C-alpha positions in Angstrom: 0.0 0.0 -0.1 1.3 3.5 -0.8 0.9 6.1 1.9 0.9 9.8 1.2 1.7 12.8 3.5 -0.8 15.2 1.8 -4.2 15.3 0.4 -6.5 18.0 -0.9 -10.3 18.5 -0.7 -12.7 19.0 -3.7 -13.3 22.6 -2.7 -9.6 23.4 -2.5 -9.0 21.6 -6.0 -11.6 23.9 -7.6 -9.6 27.0 -6.3 -6.4 25.4 -7.3 -7.6 24.8 -10.8 -8.7 28.4 -11.2 -5.3 29.6 -10.1 -3.6 27.2 -12.5 -5.7 28.5 -15.4 -4.7 32.1 -14.5 -1.1 31.7 -13.5 0.2 28.4 -15.1 2.6 26.3 -13.3 2.4 26.6 -9.4 4.0 25.4 -6.3 2.6 25.0 -2.6 5.0 26.0 0.2 4.0 25.6 3.8 5.2 28.6 5.7 7.0 28.3 8.9 4.9 30.5 11.1 5.1 34.0 9.9 2.0 36.0 9.1 -0.7 33.3 8.8 1.0 30.9 11.1 1.9 27.6 9.4 -0.2 27.9 6.2 0.0 26.4 2.8 0.8 29.2 0.4 0.5 29.0 -3.5 3.1 30.8 -5.7 3.8 30.8 -9.4 6.6 28.3 -10.1 9.9 30.2 -10.0 8.5 32.9 -7.7 9.7 31.2 -4.4 13.2 30.5 -3.9 13.6 26.8 -2.9 16.9 25.3 -1.9 18.3 22.0 -0.3 16.4 22.7 3.0 13.0 22.4 1.3 11.5 19.0 1.3 9.0 17.8 -1.3 6.1 16.2 0.4 4.2 15.2 -2.7 2.0 16.6 -5.4 -1.6 17.8 -5.3 -3.3 18.0 -8.6 0.2 18.2 -10.3 1.3 21.0 -8.0 4.5 20.2 -5.9 4.1 20.7 -2.2 7.2 21.9 -0.2 8.0 22.4 3.4 11.2 23.7 4.9 13.0 20.9 6.7 12.9 22.7 10.1 9.2 23.0 9.8 9.0 19.4 8.6 10.5 18.2 11.9 7.4 19.5 13.6 5.1 18.0 11.1 6.7 14.7 10.0 4.3 12.5 12.1 1.2 14.1 10.7 -1.0 13.7 7.5 -2.0 17.0 6.1 -5.2 17.8 4.1 -5.3 21.1 2.2 -8.8 22.8 2.4 -10.1 26.2 1.6 -11.9 28.6 3.8 -13.6 31.9 3.2 -11.7 35.1 4.4 -8.5 36.8 3.5 -5.3 35.7 4.8 -2.4 38.0 5.4 0.0 36.2 3.1 1.2 36.7 -0.4 -0.4 33.4 -1.6 -2.3 33.7 -5.0 -5.7 32.8 -3.7 -6.0 35.7 -1.4 -7.5 38.2 -4.0 -10.4 35.6 -4.4 -11.5 36.2 -0.9 -10.5 32.7 0.3 -7.3 31.2 1.7 -5.9 27.6 1.8 -5.7 26.0 5.3 -4.6 22.6 6.5 -6.3 20.0 8.6 -3.9 17.6 10.2 -4.0 14.2 11.9 -1.4 11.9 13.3 -0.1 9.3 11.0 -1.3 5.8 11.7 1.5 3.5 13.0 1.7 1.8 9.4 2.0 5.2 7.7 4.6 6.4 10.2 6.8 3.4 9.7 6.5 3.7 5.9 6.8 7.5 5.5 9.4 8.1 8.3 12.0 5.3 7.6 
């Protein structure tokens, strides 16, 4: 069985697809606590500097989802689901002008997921 660290809701997929139509290639980056706290933010690919300290957690609808390794240490035992909520966040994420923002729901990994994903 293949386990994944991240998932996305249908509501969030609809917003993500609108952004892809408008901006093209995108990335998610989960911030490390500034502004909106630890929030998933979407940028045009190439607009966010990534380096060796950024970890690729997976893809959501063809969009890479990254997190800095320091932040990952806090989240490595959780499964994240990206969702959308109404209201403007205080970040530079591309969905903000739409009057919505991406949020995460988290749960602890099961024992089986933890063994497979954190080996």
